[in-house]
C-alpha positions in Angstrom: -0.1 0.0 -0.1 2.8 2.4 1.0 4.5 1.5 -2.3 1.4 2.5 -4.3 1.1 5.7 -2.4 4.7 6.6 -3.3 4.1 6.1 -6.8 0.9 7.9 -6.9 2.7 10.9 -5.2 5.4 11.0 -7.7 3.0 10.9 -10.6 0.9 13.7 -8.9 4.0 15.8 -8.5 4.9 15.4 -12.2 1.4 16.4 -13.2 1.5 19.5 -11.1 4.9 20.6 -12.4 3.5 20.0 -16.1 0.4 22.1 -15.4 2.3 24.8 -13.6 4.8 25.1 -16.6 2.0 25.2 -19.1 0.4 28.0 -17.1 3.7 29.8 -16.9 4.3 29.5 -20.6 0.9 30.6 -21.4 1.2 33.6 -19.2 4.6 34.4 -20.8 2.9 34.1 -24.4 0.0 36.4 -23.2 2.4 38.9 -21.9 4.4 39.0 -25.0 1.3 39.1 -27.1 0.1 42.2 -25.2 3.5 44.0 -25.4 3.3 43.2 -29.2 -0.1 44.6 -29.5 1.1 48.0 -28.0 4.0 48.4 -30.2 3.6 50.8 -33.1 6.5 51.9 -35.5 6.1 55.2 -37.4 8.4 56.3 -40.1 10.0 59.7 -39.7 11.5 61.7 -42.6 14.0 64.5 -41.9 11.6 67.3 -42.8 10.5 70.0 -40.2 6.9 69.2 -40.3 7.3 65.4 -40.4 9.4 65.5 -37.4 7.0 67.6 -35.7 3.9 65.4 -36.4 5.7 62.1 -35.7 7.0 63.3 -32.3 3.6 64.7 -31.5 1.9 61.4 -32.3 4.5 59.5 -30.3 3.6 61.6 -27.3 -0.1 61.2 -27.9 0.1 57.4 -28.3 2.4 56.9 -25.5 -0.1 58.8 -23.3 -2.6 56.2 -24.3 -0.2 53.4 -23.2 1.4 52.5 -26.6 5.1 51.9 -27.1 6.0 54.1 -30.3 9.1 53.8 -32.1 10.1 56.4 -34.7 12.4 54.9 -37.5 14.5 57.5 -39.5 14.1 56.6 -43.2 13.8 58.5 -46.6 10.6 58.4 -48.6 11.4 55.5 -50.8 12.5 53.4 -47.9 9.3 54.3 -46.0 7.1 53.0 -48.6 9.2 49.9 -49.0 8.9 49.2 -45.2 5.2 49.8 -45.3 4.8 47.2 -48.2 6.9 44.7 -46.2 5.2 45.3 -43.1 8.5 46.3 -41.4 6.7 49.8 -40.5 3.1 50.5 -39.4 2.5 54.0 -40.4 3.9 57.0 -42.4 2.3 60.4 -41.5 3.0 62.4 -44.6 1.7 61.5 -48.0 1.3 64.6 -50.3 -1.5 64.3 -53.0 -2.7 64.6 -55.7 0.8 65.6 -57.2 3.8 65.4 -55.0 3.7 61.8 -53.9 1.6 60.4 -56.9 4.4 58.2 -58.1 4.5 56.4 -54.7 0.5 56.1 -54.9 0.7 54.5 -58.2 3.5 52.1 -57.3 2.3 51.1 -53.8 -1.6 51.4 -54.1 -2.1 47.7 -54.1 0.3 46.8 -51.2 0.1 49.9 -48.9 -3.2 51.5 -47.3 -3.3 55.1 -48.5 -5.9 56.8 -46.2 -8.5 59.0 -48.0 -8.7 61.2 -44.7 -6.5 64.2 -44.9 -4.9 66.0 -41.8 -3.8 69.2 -43.6 -5.7 70.7 -46.6 -4.0 73.8 -47.6 -0.5 72.7 -48.5 1.6 74.4 -51.3 4.7 73.3 -53.1 6.8 75.4 -55.6 10.0 77.1 -56.3 10.9 80.0 -54.1 13.3 82.9 -54.3 14.0 85.6 -51.6 11.6 88.6 -52.2 14.4 90.8 -52.9 15.1 88.9 -56.1 12.7 91.2 -58.0 13.7 90.2 -61.5 12.0 86.6 -61.1 8.4 86.1 -60.3 7.6 83.2 -62.5 9.4 79.9 -63.4 9.3 81.2 -67.0 11.8 84.0 -65.9 14.5 81.6 -64.7 16.2 81.0 -68.0 16.7 84.7 -68.7 18.4 85.1 -65.4 20.3 81.6 -65.1 23.7 83.4 -64.6 22.2 85.0 -61.5 21.7 81.6 -60.0 24.8 79.7 -61.5 22.0 77.7 -63.4 21.5 75.6 -60.1 18.2 74.9 -58.2 19.3 74.0 -54.6 17.3 70.9 -53.6 17.0 68.3 -50.8 16.5 64.7 -50.4 16.8 62.8 -53.9 14.0 60.4 -53.0 11.4 63.0 -52.2 8.3 63.2 -54.3 8.9 67.1 -54.7 12.3 66.5 -56.1 11.0 64.2 -58.7 8.3 66.8 -59.6 11.0 69.5 -59.7 12.9 67.4 -62.3 9.6 67.3 -64.3 9.3 70.9 -64.0 12.8 71.4 -65.5 11.7 69.4 -68.6 8.4 71.2 -68.8 9.9 74.6 -68.8 13.1 73.5 -70.7 15.1 75.2 -67.9 18.8 75.1 -68.2 19.3 74.3 -64.7 20.7 71.5 -62.5 18.9 70.3 -59.4 21.2 69.7 -56.7 20.4 67.0 -54.1 21.3 67.3 -50.4 19.0 67.3 -47.4 16.4 69.7 -46.2 18.8 71.0 -43.3 21.4 71.5 -45.8 19.1 73.2 -48.3 17.8 75.6 -45.6 21.3 76.4 -44.4 22.2 77.5 -48.1 18.9 79.6 -48.1 19.8 81.1 -44.9 23.5 81.9 -46.1 22.3 83.4 -49.2 19.7 85.7 -47.5 22.4 86.8 -45.0 24.5 88.0 -47.9 21.6 89.3 -49.9 22.4 86.8 -52.8 19.9 85.1 -55.1 18.9 81.6 -54.7 16.2 79.3 -56.0 14.8 76.1 -54.2 11.8 73.9 -54.0 9.9 74.5 -50.8 6.4 73.9 -49.4 4.1 75.1 -46.8 3.5 74.5 -43.9 7.0 75.3 -43.0 8.8 77.4 -40.4 11.1 79.0 -42.8 8.4 81.4 -44.2 8.2 83.0 -40.7 11.8 83.4 -40.5 12.7 84.6 -44.1 10.8 86.8 -46.7 10.4 84.3 -49.6 8.1 84.1 -52.5 6.7 81.3 -54.5 7.3 81.7 -58.3 4.3 81.4 -60.6 3.9 78.0 -62.2 1.7 78.6 -65.3 1.8 74.9 -66.4 0.9 73.9 -62.9 3.6 71.2 -62.8 3.5 71.3 -59.1 -0.2 71.3 -59.0 -2.5 73.6 -56.9 -3.5 73.0 -53.5 -1.9 69.9 -52.0 -3.6 67.8 -49.2 -1.5 65.8 -46.7 -2.8 62.1 -45.9 -1.2 59.3 -43.9 -0.5 55.6 -45.0 -0.4 52.5 -43.1 0.7 48.8 -43.8 -2.0 46.3 -44.8 -3.8 45.0 -41.8 -3.0 47.9 -39.6 -6.6 48.9 -39.2 -7.6 45.5 -38.1 -4.7 45.2 -35.5 -5.0 48.8 -34.3 -8.6 49.9 -35.0 -8.5 52.5 -32.3 -5.4 54.2 -33.4 -6.4 53.8 -37.1 -9.6 55.9 -36.3 -7.6 58.4 -34.3 -5.4 59.1 -37.2 -8.4 59.5 -39.6 -9.9 62.0 -37.1 -6.6 64.1 -37.2 -7.1 67.7 -38.5 -4.7 70.6 -38.2 -4.8 74.2 -39.5 -2.1 76.7 -40.4 -1.8 78.1 -36.8 -1.8 74.7 -35.1 1.0 73.2 -37.3 2.9 76.3 -37.3 2.9 76.5 -33.4 3.8 72.9 -33.3 6.8 73.2 -35.7 8.0 76.2 -33.8 7.9 74.4 -30.4 9.8 71.3 -31.9 12.5 73.5 -33.8 13.1 75.6 -30.6 13.6 72.7 -28.3 16.8 70.8 -27.7 15.0 67.5 -28.3 12.0 67.4 -30.7 10.0 65.3 -28.2 10.1 68.1 -25.6 8.6 70.5 -28.1 6.0 67.9 -28.9 5.1 67.3 -25.3 4.9 71.1 -24.7 2.4 71.5 -27.6 0.3 68.3 -26.5 0.0 69.6 -23.1 -1.5 73.0 -24.6 -3.8 71.5 -26.9 -5.7 68.7 -25.0 -9.0 69.9 -26.1 -8.0 69.6 -29.8 -6.4 66.2 -29.2 -9.6 65.2 -27.5 -11.3 65.6 -30.7 -8.9 63.2 -32.5 -8.7 60.4 -29.9 -12.5 60.3 -29.0 
């Protein structure tokens, strides 16, 4: 009898260990799943307004319990990462003109939201207002020596740079489009204005640079740059099913000139972008409440 009791106790102990191990494994899997459900990656492009809004959404989402990672990518890499599922969202798609090529290429593998968060965007070539000889793109060839036949550009993968290349063809401009980065382009604009020198560059609004320098958009009679642009967001396929709440918040998101201008100002004037974004979020709880309801 004692012999059977010993065997029974041994078997019972093994069963209990098995059950406890299974429970522990199940709990670990649940915890890992919960962590995964809260992780969101957003592409960040090194443009002033993009840095501002990606950091803003990082603050908003983390206040709601999400773990947000910002991944620094150029526009082409952003679209490829959305297609592969390595990235959850990109917050800046300019349509109908600037990013039309990306929409055409990735429309079947990336979700381009019909919702817009900014409806009054503008893109074009700009010169300092003291360059009185040039008011239209059509005037550029006549004054090409003034600009050394150069248009100072930024990221080569940006939609606006591709449209600018098309503009050069449409107007038969005898100019070379120089690639660099947005900070480098802005530095060149600042240097030229400081020395009262001519410079021509592709720019867009909203942008803080217009509050710092007196710049004018050149007329574009052929409308190569289009008219009013609207800014959308894009997400990987399946994002709406995985994060229905966040997906709806992004669709609710709307900003006007004053709101985006102040956000960019805060972010630009802070030692770290996230600090400026936090300050803006704290001051705009009512507006954000309309997005995350």
